[in-house]
TORPA-4810 file (N, C-alpha, C, O; in nm, 3 decimals):
<nodes>
NODE_1_7.906_13.956_4.971_7.798_14.041_4.921_7.703_14.076_5.036_7.654_13.988_5.106_X
NODE_2_7.679_14.206_5.054_7.594_14.249_5.165_7.448_14.222_5.134_7.402_14.238_5.021_X
NODE_3_7.375_14.180_5.238_7.232_14.156_5.222_7.158_14.289_5.214_7.195_14.386_5.279_X
NODE_4_7.053_14.291_5.134_6.971_14.412_5.124_6.892_14.429_5.252_6.825_14.336_5.295_X
NODE_5_6.897_14.548_5.316_6.823_14.568_5.441_6.674_14.543_5.421_6.616_14.580_5.319_X
NODE_6_6.613_14.478_5.520_6.470_14.447_5.510_6.383_14.568_5.538_6.269_14.576_5.493_X
NODE_7_6.438_14.663_5.614_6.361_14.780_5.653_6.434_14.907_5.613_6.557_14.911_5.609_X
NODE_8_6.357_15.011_5.584_6.415_15.141_5.554_6.419_15.225_5.680_6.340_15.205_5.773_X
NODE_9_6.510_15.319_5.682_6.517_15.409_5.796_6.391_15.494_5.806_6.334_15.535_5.705_X
NODE_10_6.347_15.519_5.928_6.231_15.604_5.950_6.279_15.749_5.950_6.364_15.786_6.031_X
NODE_11_6.225_15.832_5.860_6.271_15.971_5.856_6.233_16.047_5.982_6.123_16.031_6.035_X
NODE_12_6.324_16.129_6.029_6.297_16.210_6.147_6.226_16.339_6.103_6.267_16.405_6.008_X
NODE_13_6.121_16.372_6.175_6.048_16.494_6.144_6.122_16.614_6.203_6.152_16.615_6.322_X
NODE_14_6.150_16.712_6.121_6.223_16.829_6.169_6.134_16.914_6.258_6.012_16.905_6.252_X
NODE_15_6.198_16.997_6.339_6.124_17.087_6.426_6.040_17.183_6.343_5.927_17.216_6.380_X
NODE_16_6.095_17.225_6.230_6.020_17.313_6.139_5.891_17.248_6.094_5.785_17.311_6.094_X
NODE_17_5.899_17.120_6.054_5.780_17.050_6.005_5.677_17.031_6.116_5.557_17.035_6.091_X
NODE_18_5.725_17.010_6.239_5.633_16.997_6.352_5.559_17.128_6.377_5.440_17.129_6.411_X
NODE_19_5.630_17.240_6.360_5.566_17.371_6.377_5.464_17.394_6.266_5.354_17.443_6.292_X
NODE_20_5.499_17.359_6.142_5.405_17.370_6.030_5.277_17.293_6.062_5.167_17.344_6.043_X
NODE_21_5.294_17.170_6.109_5.178_17.085_6.139_5.094_17.144_6.252_4.971_17.140_6.246_X
NODE_22_5.161_17.198_6.355_5.088_17.254_6.469_5.004_17.375_6.427_4.889_17.388_6.469_X
NODE_23_5.061_17.463_6.345_4.988_17.582_6.301_4.875_17.542_6.207_4.764_17.595_6.215_X
NODE_24_4.903_17.448_6.117_4.800_17.403_6.024_4.683_17.338_6.099_4.567_17.362_6.066_X
NODE_25_4.715_17.257_6.201_4.609_17.194_6.280_4.525_17.299_6.352_4.403_17.285_6.364_X
NODE_26_4.590_17.405_6.400_4.517_17.512_6.469_4.422_17.583_6.373_4.312_17.623_6.411_X
NODE_27_4.465_17.599_6.247_4.378_17.660_6.146_4.258_17.570_6.120_4.144_17.617_6.114_X
NODE_28_4.282_17.439_6.105_4.174_17.344_6.080_4.073_17.345_6.194_3.953_17.339_6.170_X
NODE_29_4.122_17.353_6.317_4.035_17.350_6.435_3.962_17.482_6.457_3.873_17.490_6.542_X
NODE_30_3.999_17.585_6.383_3.935_17.714_6.401_3.996_17.797_6.513_3.939_17.898_6.552_X
NODE_31_4.112_17.754_6.567_4.177_17.832_6.672_4.235_17.961_6.615_4.243_18.062_6.686_X
NODE_32_4.274_17.959_6.488_4.315_18.078_6.416_4.212_18.102_6.307_4.171_18.008_6.238_X
NODE_33_4.171_18.226_6.290_4.070_18.258_6.190_4.130_18.347_6.082_4.231_18.414_6.106_X
NODE_34_4.070_18.349_5.963_4.120_18.434_5.855_4.135_18.579_5.899_4.045_18.636_5.960_X
NODE_35_4.251_18.638_5.869_4.276_18.777_5.903_4.336_18.799_6.040_4.371_18.911_6.075_X
NODE_36_4.349_18.692_6.120_4.402_18.707_6.256_4.554_18.717_6.254_4.621_18.643_6.182_X
NODE_37_4.607_18.809_6.334_4.752_18.825_6.343_4.810_18.719_6.435_4.753_18.690_6.541_X
NODE_38_4.923_18.661_6.395_4.989_18.559_6.477_5.135_18.600_6.498_5.222_18.565_6.418_X
NODE_39_5.163_18.675_6.605_5.300_18.721_6.631_5.397_18.603_6.650_5.363_18.503_6.713_X
NODE_40_5.516_18.617_6.595_5.617_18.511_6.604_5.650_18.478_6.749_5.663_18.360_6.784_X
NODE_41_5.664_18.580_6.833_5.705_18.553_6.972_5.597_18.476_7.047_5.629_18.394_7.133_X
NODE_42_5.469_18.502_7.016_5.360_18.428_7.079_5.363_18.282_7.037_5.346_18.192_7.119_X
NODE_43_5.383_18.259_6.907_5.390_18.122_6.857_5.507_18.047_6.920_5.493_17.932_6.961_X
NODE_44_5.622_18.113_6.927_5.741_18.050_6.984_5.718_18.014_7.131_5.757_17.906_7.176_X
NODE_45_5.653_18.104_7.204_5.628_18.080_7.346_5.528_17.966_7.366_5.548_17.879_7.450_X
NODE_46_5.420_17.968_7.287_5.316_17.864_7.301_5.368_17.726_7.263_5.331_17.626_7.325_X
NODE_47_5.454_17.720_7.161_5.504_17.591_7.113_5.634_17.549_7.183_5.679_17.435_7.167_X
NODE_48_5.693_17.640_7.259_5.814_17.606_7.332_5.935_17.588_7.244_6.019_17.501_7.269_X
NODE_49_5.945_17.670_7.139_6.058_17.661_7.047_6.115_17.800_7.025_6.056_17.900_7.067_X
NODE_50_6.231_17.806_6.959_6.290_17.936_6.927_6.219_17.996_6.807_6.132_17.932_6.746_X
NODE_51_6.255_18.117_6.772_6.190_18.182_6.658_6.239_18.128_6.523_6.172_18.145_6.422_X
NODE_52_6.354_18.062_6.522_6.407_18.013_6.394_6.313_17.913_6.327_6.279_17.934_6.211_X
NODE_53_6.270_17.804_6.394_6.175_17.713_6.327_6.040_17.779_6.299_5.970_17.739_6.206_X
NODE_54_6.002_17.879_6.380_5.878_17.952_6.355_5.888_18.025_6.221_5.796_18.018_6.139_X
NODE_55_5.999_18.094_6.199_6.017_18.168_6.073_6.025_18.073_5.954_5.970_18.102_5.847_X
NODE_56_6.092_17.959_5.972_6.101_17.861_5.863_5.963_17.806_5.830_5.928_17.789_5.713_X
NODE_57_5.884_17.778_5.934_5.749_17.725_5.914_5.660_17.828_5.845_5.580_17.793_5.759_X
NODE_58_5.673_17.953_5.884_5.591_18.059_5.825_5.619_18.071_5.675_5.528_18.095_5.597_X
NODE_59_5.746_18.055_5.637_5.779_18.062_5.493_5.708_17.951_5.416_5.659_17.974_5.305_X
NODE_60_5.704_17.831_5.474_5.635_17.719_5.408_5.485_17.744_5.402_5.423_17.724_5.298_X
NODE_61_5.428_17.787_5.514_5.284_17.812_5.519_5.244_17.926_5.426_5.134_17.927_5.371_X
NODE_62_5.335_18.022_5.408_5.307_18.133_5.315_5.306_18.082_5.171_5.222_18.124_5.091_X
NODE_63_5.399_17.991_5.138_5.401_17.932_5.005_5.273_17.853_4.979_5.224_17.847_4.865_X
NODE_64_5.218_17.792_5.084_5.096_17.713_5.071_4.971_17.799_5.075_4.859_17.748_5.061_X
NODE_65_4.988_17.930_5.095_4.874_18.020_5.094_4.794_18.023_5.223_4.682_18.073_5.225_X
NODE_66_4.851_17.970_5.332_4.777_17.964_5.458_4.804_18.085_5.548_4.720_18.119_5.632_X
NODE_67_4.918_18.149_5.532_4.947_18.271_5.606_5.001_18.374_5.508_5.042_18.340_5.397_X
NODE_68_5.002_18.499_5.550_5.059_18.604_5.468_5.139_18.698_5.557_5.096_18.733_5.667_X
NODE_69_5.256_18.737_5.508_5.342_18.829_5.583_5.328_18.968_5.524_5.349_18.989_5.405_X
NODE_70_5.293_19.062_5.609_5.276_19.201_5.565_5.397_19.281_5.612_5.425_19.285_5.732_X
NODE_71_5.468_19.345_5.519_5.590_19.419_5.556_5.565_19.518_5.670_5.471_19.597_5.667_X
NODE_72_5.651_19.511_5.771_5.647_19.599_5.888_5.518_19.586_5.968_5.486_19.671_6.051_X
NODE_73_5.444_19.478_5.943_5.315_19.462_6.013_5.297_19.324_6.072_5.207_19.304_6.155_X
NODE_74_5.378_19.227_6.033_5.370_19.095_6.093_5.306_18.989_6.004_5.285_19.009_5.885_X
NODE_75_5.275_18.876_6.067_5.219_18.761_5.997_5.073_18.742_6.034_5.035_18.754_6.150_X
NODE_76_4.991_18.713_5.933_4.847_18.697_5.953_4.799_18.567_5.889_4.856_18.521_5.790_X
NODE_77_4.695_18.510_5.946_4.629_18.398_5.881_4.565_18.453_5.754_4.494_18.554_5.758_X
NODE_78_4.589_18.386_5.643_4.541_18.437_5.514_4.389_18.444_5.513_4.320_18.354_5.560_X
NODE_79_4.339_18.553_5.458_4.196_18.567_5.437_4.165_18.552_5.290_4.245_18.590_5.205_X
NODE_80_4.050_18.496_5.260_4.014_18.471_5.121_3.880_18.537_5.090_3.781_18.511_5.157_X
NODE_81_3.879_18.622_4.986_3.750_18.672_4.940_3.705_18.586_4.822_3.774_18.493_4.782_X
NODE_82_3.589_18.618_4.767_3.532_18.532_4.664_3.623_18.519_4.543_3.639_18.410_4.488_X
NODE_83_3.682_18.631_4.499_3.767_18.625_4.381_3.890_18.539_4.403_3.931_18.464_4.315_X
NODE_84_3.949_18.549_4.523_4.065_18.466_4.554_4.026_18.318_4.557_4.099_18.233_4.506_X
NODE_85_3.911_18.289_4.618_3.864_18.151_4.622_3.841_18.100_4.480_3.880_17.988_4.446_X
NODE_86_3.776_18.183_4.397_3.749_18.143_4.258_3.878_18.111_4.185_3.890_18.006_4.121_X
NODE_87_3.976_18.201_4.193_4.102_18.181_4.122_4.174_18.056_4.173_4.227_17.977_4.095_X
NODE_88_4.176_18.040_4.305_4.244_17.925_4.363_4.179_17.793_4.326_4.248_17.695_4.295_X
NODE_89_4.046_17.789_4.329_3.975_17.665_4.296_3.990_17.631_4.148_3.997_17.513_4.113_X
NODE_90_3.995_17.732_4.062_4.016_17.705_3.919_4.153_17.642_3.896_4.167_17.549_3.815_X
NODE_91_4.254_17.692_3.967_4.388_17.634_3.954_4.389_17.492_4.009_4.443_17.401_3.946_X
NODE_92_4.328_17.474_4.126_4.325_17.340_4.185_4.251_17.241_4.094_4.295_17.128_4.076_X
NODE_93_4.140_17.284_4.035_4.064_17.197_3.945_4.148_17.158_3.825_4.147_17.042_3.782_X
NODE_94_4.222_17.254_3.769_4.306_17.225_3.653_4.415_17.124_3.688_4.445_17.034_3.609_X
NODE_95_4.474_17.139_3.806_4.580_17.047_3.849_4.526_16.906_3.867_4.589_16.809_3.825_X
NODE_96_4.410_16.894_3.930_4.357_16.759_3.956_4.302_16.696_3.828_4.310_16.574_3.811_X
NODE_97_4.246_16.777_3.739_4.205_16.723_3.609_4.325_16.665_3.535_4.318_16.554_3.481_X
NODE_98_4.434_16.740_3.533_4.555_16.694_3.465_4.608_16.567_3.531_4.651_16.474_3.462_X
NODE_99_4.604_16.562_3.664_4.651_16.443_3.735_4.571_16.319_3.696_4.628_16.213_3.673_X
NODE_100_4.439_16.334_3.687_4.353_16.220_3.650_4.388_16.171_3.510_4.402_16.051_3.487_X
NODE_101_4.401_16.264_3.417_4.429_16.225_3.278_4.566_16.158_3.266_4.580_16.057_3.196_X
NODE_102_4.666_16.213_3.333_4.800_16.155_3.323_4.806_16.019_3.392_4.872_15.927_3.343_X
NODE_103_4.737_16.006_3.505_4.736_15.877_3.575_4.669_15.770_3.491_4.719_15.658_3.481_X
NODE_104_4.555_15.803_3.431_4.485_15.706_3.348_4.565_15.669_3.224_4.552_15.558_3.170_X
NODE_105_4.648_15.762_3.179_4.728_15.736_3.059_4.840_15.635_3.084_4.869_15.552_2.998_X
NODE_106_4.903_15.643_3.203_5.020_15.556_3.223_4.995_15.438_3.317_5.076_15.345_3.320_X
NODE_107_4.886_15.439_3.393_4.858_15.326_3.483_4.787_15.214_3.408_4.702_15.239_3.322_X
NODE_108_4.823_15.091_3.441_4.749_14.977_3.389_4.611_14.973_3.455_4.594_15.026_3.565_X
NODE_109_4.512_14.912_3.389_4.376_14.908_3.447_4.373_14.856_3.590_4.301_14.911_3.674_X
NODE_110_4.450_14.751_3.619_4.449_14.696_3.755_4.514_14.792_3.854_4.477_14.795_3.971_X
NODE_111_4.612_14.872_3.807_4.674_14.972_3.894_4.576_15.084_3.925_4.569_15.132_4.038_X
NODE_112_4.501_15.126_3.825_4.400_15.230_3.846_4.292_15.180_3.943_4.245_15.254_4.029_X
NODE_113_4.253_15.053_3.928_4.153_14.997_4.017_4.204_14.993_4.161_4.129_15.018_4.255_X
NODE_114_4.333_14.962_4.178_4.391_14.962_4.313_4.391_15.103_4.372_4.366_15.122_4.491_X
NODE_115_4.419_15.202_4.287_4.413_15.341_4.332_4.272_15.375_4.379_4.254_15.437_4.484_X
NODE_116_4.172_15.334_4.303_4.033_15.359_4.341_3.999_15.290_4.473_3.924_15.345_4.555_X
NODE_117_4.054_15.171_4.493_4.031_15.100_4.620_4.093_15.176_4.737_4.033_15.186_4.844_X
NODE_118_4.212_15.231_4.716_4.278_15.310_4.821_4.196_15.435_4.852_4.180_15.472_4.968_X
NODE_119_4.145_15.500_4.748_4.064_15.620_4.768_3.935_15.586_4.842_3.887_15.665_4.924_X
NODE_120_3.879_15.468_4.814_3.758_15.424_4.883_3.785_15.405_5.032_3.704_15.444_5.116_X
NODE_121_3.899_15.344_5.065_3.935_15.323_5.206_3.956_15.456_5.278_3.915_15.472_5.393_X
NODE_122_4.021_15.550_5.210_4.041_15.682_5.271_3.907_15.751_5.295_3.890_15.819_5.396_X
NODE_123_3.813_15.734_5.203_3.682_15.795_5.220_3.610_15.735_5.341_3.542_15.806_5.414_X
NODE_124_3.626_15.605_5.362_3.567_15.542_5.481_3.626_15.604_5.608_3.555_15.629_5.705_X
NODE_125_3.757_15.628_5.603_3.822_15.690_5.718_3.773_15.831_5.742_3.752_15.872_5.856_X
NODE_126_3.753_15.908_5.633_3.701_16.045_5.645_3.561_16.043_5.705_3.528_16.125_5.791_X
NODE_127_3.480_15.949_5.659_3.343_15.937_5.708_3.343_15.908_5.859_3.266_15.967_5.934_X
NODE_128_3.429_15.816_5.901_3.436_15.781_6.043_3.486_15.898_6.126_3.435_15.924_6.235_X
NODE_129_3.586_15.971_6.074_3.639_16.087_6.147_3.532_16.194_6.161_3.519_16.257_6.266_X
NODE_130_3.454_16.216_6.054_3.347_16.315_6.061_3.243_16.279_6.164_3.194_16.366_6.235_X
NODE_131_3.208_16.152_6.172_3.105_16.108_6.266_3.148_16.125_6.411_3.065_16.150_6.499_X
NODE_132_3.279_16.113_6.436_3.325_16.130_6.574_3.371_16.273_6.603_3.423_16.302_6.710_X
NODE_133_3.351_16.363_6.504_3.383_16.504_6.525_3.530_16.536_6.522_3.573_16.634_6.582_X
NODE_134_3.608_16.454_6.452_3.752_16.473_6.445_3.787_16.556_6.322_3.809_16.502_6.214_X
NODE_135_3.791_16.689_6.339_3.815_16.779_6.226_3.953_16.758_6.165_3.967_16.754_6.043_X
NODE_136_4.054_16.744_6.251_4.189_16.727_6.201_4.201_16.595_6.126_4.257_16.589_6.016_X
NODE_137_4.147_16.488_6.184_4.153_16.358_6.119_4.086_16.358_5.983_4.140_16.305_5.886_X
NODE_138_3.966_16.418_5.975_3.893_16.422_5.849_3.969_16.503_5.745_3.977_16.464_5.628_X
NODE_139_4.026_16.615_5.786_4.098_16.701_5.693_4.227_16.635_5.645_4.259_16.641_5.527_X
NODE_140_4.300_16.573_5.738_4.424_16.506_5.698_4.396_16.395_5.597_4.471_16.378_5.501_X
NODE_141_4.288_16.320_5.617_4.253_16.214_5.523_4.207_16.271_5.389_4.233_16.213_5.283_X
NODE_142_4.138_16.385_5.394_4.096_16.451_5.271_4.218_16.498_5.192_4.224_16.482_5.070_X
NODE_143_4.314_16.556_5.263_4.439_16.597_5.198_4.509_16.475_5.138_4.559_16.481_5.025_X
NODE_144_4.513_16.365_5.213_4.577_16.243_5.163_4.504_16.190_5.040_4.567_16.141_4.946_X
NODE_145_4.371_16.199_5.040_4.288_16.151_4.928_4.327_16.222_4.798_4.355_16.159_4.696_X
NODE_146_4.329_16.355_4.805_4.357_16.432_4.684_4.506_16.428_4.648_4.541_16.433_4.530_X
NODE_147_4.593_16.421_4.748_4.736_16.412_4.721_4.770_16.279_4.655_4.857_16.273_4.567_X
NODE_148_4.702_16.172_4.696_4.722_16.041_4.634_4.689_16.047_4.486_4.756_15.986_4.403_X
NODE_149_4.584_16.120_4.454_4.545_16.137_4.314_4.652_16.214_4.237_4.687_16.177_4.125_X
NODE_150_4.702_16.320_4.297_4.809_16.399_4.234_4.933_16.312_4.213_4.993_16.315_4.105_X
NODE_151_4.971_16.236_4.315_5.092_16.153_4.306_5.079_16.044_4.201_5.179_16.001_4.143_X
NODE_152_4.955_15.999_4.175_4.934_15.892_4.077_4.975_15.936_3.936_5.003_15.852_3.851_X
NODE_153_4.978_16.066_3.913_5.020_16.116_3.782_5.170_16.098_3.759_5.216_16.100_3.645_X
NODE_154_5.246_16.081_3.869_5.391_16.062_3.860_5.458_16.177_3.784_5.549_16.156_3.705_X
NODE_155_5.410_16.298_3.811_5.464_16.418_3.747_5.516_16.511_3.856_5.436_16.576_3.924_X
NODE_156_5.648_16.518_3.875_5.702_16.598_3.986_5.668_16.746_3.978_5.654_16.812_4.081_X
NODE_157_5.654_16.799_3.857_5.620_16.941_3.842_5.475_16.965_3.884_5.443_17.068_3.943_X
NODE_158_5.390_16.871_3.853_5.250_16.880_3.895_5.241_16.872_4.047_5.165_16.947_4.109_X
NODE_159_5.316_16.780_4.107_5.315_16.766_4.253_5.364_16.893_4.320_5.310_16.935_4.423_X
NODE_160_5.466_16.956_4.261_5.520_17.079_4.318_5.417_17.192_4.309_5.398_17.267_4.405_X
NODE_161_5.350_17.202_4.196_5.247_17.305_4.179_5.132_17.282_4.277_5.077_17.378_4.331_X
NODE_162_5.097_17.156_4.298_4.989_17.122_4.391_5.023_17.166_4.533_4.938_17.222_4.603_X
NODE_163_5.147_17.141_4.576_5.185_17.174_4.714_5.181_17.324_4.738_5.161_17.368_4.851_X
NODE_164_5.201_17.402_4.633_5.201_17.548_4.647_5.062_17.607_4.625_5.017_17.690_4.703_X
NODE_165_4.994_17.563_4.519_4.870_17.629_4.478_4.743_17.551_4.510_4.636_17.610_4.517_X
NODE_166_4.754_17.422_4.530_4.633_17.343_4.549_4.599_17.312_4.693_4.481_17.306_4.729_X
NODE_167_4.701_17.293_4.776_4.679_17.244_4.911_4.598_17.339_4.997_4.509_17.296_5.071_X
NODE_168_4.627_17.469_4.989_4.557_17.564_5.076_4.408_17.567_5.046_4.327_17.590_5.136_X
NODE_169_4.370_17.544_4.919_4.228_17.549_4.884_4.158_17.417_4.913_4.038_17.403_4.892_X
NODE_170_4.235_17.321_4.963_4.175_17.200_5.019_4.153_17.218_5.168_4.049_17.179_5.221_X
NODE_171_4.250_17.277_5.237_4.237_17.301_5.380_4.127_17.404_5.408_4.052_17.390_5.504_X
NODE_172_4.118_17.509_5.322_4.010_17.608_5.337_3.886_17.560_5.263_3.825_17.637_5.190_X
NODE_173_3.849_17.435_5.281_3.739_17.378_5.204_3.605_17.430_5.254_3.575_17.416_5.373_X
NODE_174_3.524_17.490_5.166_3.397_17.550_5.210_3.303_17.454_5.281_3.233_17.495_5.373_X
NODE_175_3.300_17.324_5.240_3.203_17.238_5.306_3.238_17.214_5.453_3.152_17.177_5.532_X
NODE_176_3.367_17.234_5.490_3.403_17.218_5.630_3.351_17.334_5.713_3.341_17.324_5.835_X
NODE_177_3.317_17.446_5.647_3.262_17.561_5.716_3.109_17.562_5.710_3.044_17.647_5.771_X
NODE_178_3.053_17.467_5.635_2.910_17.473_5.606_2.824_17.431_5.724_2.725_17.497_5.754_X
NODE_179_2.861_17.324_5.792_2.784_17.273_5.904_2.877_17.235_6.018_2.997_17.214_5.995_X
NODE_180_2.826_17.227_6.140_2.908_17.172_6.248_2.955_17.032_6.207_2.879_16.956_6.147_X
NODE_181_3.079_16.997_6.240_3.138_16.875_6.188_3.059_16.751_6.226_3.054_16.655_6.149_X
NODE_182_2.998_16.749_6.344_2.927_16.629_6.388_2.792_16.612_6.320_2.727_16.509_6.335_X
NODE_183_2.750_16.712_6.244_2.618_16.708_6.181_2.611_16.600_6.074_2.700_16.590_5.990_X
NODE_184_2.504_16.519_6.079_2.483_16.419_5.976_2.467_16.482_5.840_2.499_16.420_5.738_X
NODE_185_2.416_16.606_5.837_2.398_16.677_5.711_2.533_16.703_5.644_2.548_16.683_5.524_X
NODE_186_2.629_16.749_5.723_2.764_16.775_5.670_2.829_16.646_5.624_2.888_16.640_5.516_X
NODE_187_2.819_16.542_5.707_2.883_16.415_5.674_2.826_16.359_5.544_2.899_16.309_5.459_X
NODE_188_2.693_16.369_5.528_2.630_16.319_5.407_2.676_16.394_5.284_2.700_16.335_5.179_X
NODE_189_2.688_16.527_5.297_2.735_16.610_5.186_2.878_16.574_5.147_2.909_16.555_5.030_X
NODE_190_2.962_16.565_5.246_3.104_16.533_5.226_3.119_16.396_5.161_3.196_16.380_5.066_X
NODE_191_3.045_16.299_5.212_3.053_16.162_5.164_3.003_16.150_5.020_3.068_16.090_4.935_X
NODE_192_2.886_16.208_4.994_2.825_16.191_4.861_2.908_16.257_4.752_2.916_16.206_4.641_X
NODE_193_2.971_16.370_4.783_3.051_16.439_4.682_3.173_16.357_4.642_3.206_16.348_4.524_X
NODE_194_3.239_16.297_4.740_3.354_16.214_4.707_3.311_16.084_4.638_3.380_16.033_4.550_X
NODE_195_3.196_16.031_4.680_3.149_15.906_4.621_3.115_15.925_4.473_3.138_15.834_4.392_X
NODE_196_3.062_16.040_4.437_3.033_16.070_4.297_3.161_16.065_4.213_3.162_16.013_4.101_X
NODE_197_3.268_16.120_4.268_3.396_16.120_4.197_3.446_15.977_4.180_3.492_15.939_4.073_X
NODE_198_3.438_15.899_4.286_3.485_15.761_4.279_3.406_15.679_4.176_3.463_15.597_4.105_X
NODE_199_3.277_15.702_4.169_3.194_15.631_4.071_3.241_15.664_3.930_3.250_15.575_3.844_X
NODE_200_3.271_15.791_3.906_3.322_15.831_3.774_3.460_15.770_3.748_3.489_15.729_3.635_X
NODE_201_3.545_15.765_3.850_3.678_15.707_3.834_3.670_15.560_3.792_3.752_15.513_3.713_X
NODE_202_3.572_15.490_3.846_3.561_15.346_3.818_3.531_15.318_3.670_3.550_15.205_3.624_X
NODE_203_3.484_15.418_3.597_3.457_15.398_3.454_3.586_15.389_3.373_3.587_15.334_3.263_X
NODE_204_3.695_15.443_3.428_3.825_15.450_3.361_3.820_15.536_3.235_3.911_15.530_3.152_X
NODE_205_3.717_15.615_3.221_3.705_15.705_3.106_3.770_15.839_3.144_3.723_15.905_3.237_X
NODE_206_3.876_15.881_3.074_3.947_16.004_3.112_3.857_16.127_3.114_3.869_16.210_3.204_X
NODE_207_3.768_16.140_3.015_3.681_16.257_3.010_3.581_16.257_3.126_3.557_16.360_3.189_X
NODE_208_3.522_16.141_3.152_3.424_16.129_3.261_3.492_16.155_3.396_3.438_16.228_3.480_X
NODE_209_3.610_16.096_3.416_3.681_16.110_3.543_3.728_16.253_3.565_3.715_16.308_3.674_X
NODE_210_3.784_16.315_3.459_3.834_16.452_3.471_3.720_16.550_3.498_3.735_16.641_3.579_X
NODE_211_3.608_16.532_3.430_3.493_16.620_3.451_3.438_16.604_3.593_3.394_16.701_3.654_X
NODE_212_3.440_16.481_3.645_3.389_16.457_3.780_3.473_16.529_3.885_3.419_16.589_3.978_X
NODE_213_3.605_16.522_3.872_3.690_16.586_3.972_3.683_16.739_3.958_3.692_16.811_4.057_X
NODE_214_3.666_16.787_3.835_3.651_16.932_3.815_3.521_16.980_3.880_3.520_17.082_3.949_X
NODE_215_3.413_16.907_3.857_3.283_16.944_3.916_3.289_16.937_4.068_3.232_17.022_4.136_X
NODE_216_3.357_16.837_4.120_3.372_16.820_4.265_3.437_16.943_4.328_3.395_16.988_4.435_X
NODE_217_3.537_16.997_4.262_3.611_17.111_4.317_3.535_17.242_4.295_3.524_17.323_4.387_X
NODE_218_3.484_17.262_4.174_3.424_17.392_4.143_3.285_17.409_4.204_3.236_17.522_4.211_X
NODE_219_3.221_17.301_4.248_3.093_17.319_4.316_3.113_17.390_4.450_3.019_17.444_4.508_X
NODE_220_3.238_17.390_4.499_3.269_17.466_4.621_3.247_17.615_4.598_3.215_17.689_4.691_X
NODE_221_3.265_17.658_4.473_3.240_17.798_4.441_3.092_17.830_4.457_3.056_17.941_4.496_X
NODE_222_3.006_17.734_4.426_2.863_17.752_4.450_2.836_17.767_4.599_2.749_17.845_4.639_X
NODE_223_2.911_17.693_4.683_2.897_17.707_4.828_2.931_17.850_4.870_2.863_17.910_4.954_X
NODE_224_3.037_17.904_4.810_3.078_18.041_4.841_2.968_18.139_4.802_2.934_18.229_4.879_X
NODE_225_2.911_18.121_4.683_2.808_18.212_4.635_2.681_18.205_4.719_2.605_18.302_4.726_X
NODE_226_2.658_18.090_4.782_2.541_18.078_4.870_2.570_18.134_5.008_2.483_18.134_5.096_X
NODE_227_2.694_18.183_5.028_2.728_18.243_5.156_2.765_18.143_5.261_2.758_18.173_5.381_X
NODE_228_2.806_18.022_5.221_2.835_17.920_5.320_2.983_17.906_5.348_3.021_17.835_5.441_X
NODE_229_3.068_17.972_5.270_3.212_17.960_5.290_3.261_18.072_5.381_3.190_18.170_5.402_X
NODE_230_3.384_18.057_5.437_3.436_18.158_5.528_3.457_18.292_5.459_3.506_18.297_5.346_X
NODE_231_3.419_18.399_5.526_3.445_18.533_5.474_3.590_18.569_5.502_3.662_18.492_5.565_X
NODE_232_3.631_18.687_5.455_3.772_18.724_5.471_3.811_18.732_5.618_3.920_18.687_5.654_X
NODE_233_3.727_18.788_5.702_3.768_18.804_5.841_3.668_18.745_5.939_3.696_18.743_6.059_X
NODE_234_3.554_18.697_5.894_3.454_18.648_5.987_3.433_18.500_5.976_3.494_18.434_5.892_X
NODE_235_3.346_18.447_6.061_3.317_18.305_6.055_3.214_18.280_5.947_3.152_18.373_5.896_X
NODE_236_3.196_18.154_5.913_3.099_18.119_5.810_2.958_18.139_5.861_2.929_18.124_5.980_X
NODE_237_2.870_18.174_5.769_2.729_18.184_5.803_2.666_18.048_5.790_2.683_17.982_5.687_X
NODE_238_2.594_18.004_5.891_2.525_17.876_5.887_2.387_17.898_5.829_2.311_17.980_5.882_X
NODE_239_2.350_17.827_5.720_2.220_17.848_5.658_2.104_17.828_5.754_1.997_17.887_5.736_X
NODE_240_2.124_17.745_5.857_2.015_17.718_5.949_1.990_17.833_6.046_1.894_17.829_6.123_X
NODE_241_2.077_17.936_6.042_2.056_18.052_6.127_1.967_18.155_6.060_1.920_18.249_6.124_X
NODE_242_1.942_18.136_5.928_1.862_18.234_5.854_1.713_18.220_5.887_1.631_18.294_5.833_X
</nodes>
């Protein structure tokens, strides 16, 4: 009888996935802005790869709403106006509300508490990344925070919908455009908003928890209405410049 292996194989990251990550990181860092054209040959040259993984990556990024391909005109970083942001955030809020309710329905109380502990640790990591000005680190942990919540529902259809419709509206998060990342004001805003959600989660009340995550997401629309979120083609307006 063969012994069960103690370790699992480490999955190899495909070239396509590395290209996806590189372009996404550039968007997070502000190297690419909404509405900017990104020619395939330029991307291939800068990343040192052929056009095949570039095209594969663009298809994935387009599904995630981060880029858009215009027929006979090329590929552009997706731009979002207020209506698009509103529609996207409403979908994202619905997905995360459903995830919270389904997770609370099937998880044992101690399992839910462990999930809350994991979310608390991720928030500490986000806070630390924000303080050291690590935009990519903070965003990756934020994505992990919300994805962990989605995965807790154990609903593959929900996870699939999230990867297509929810993820881009997390990466284009208005509060990341609100203040310079190193600002204590931004860090405090980011921290307090997530902490409010965690406090609600600790009640284990489905209605309280679902309402908290919905409010957390849709208050970003208030940021947009105050003019703090990215415009379709320009940079965000900083309230302190007024």
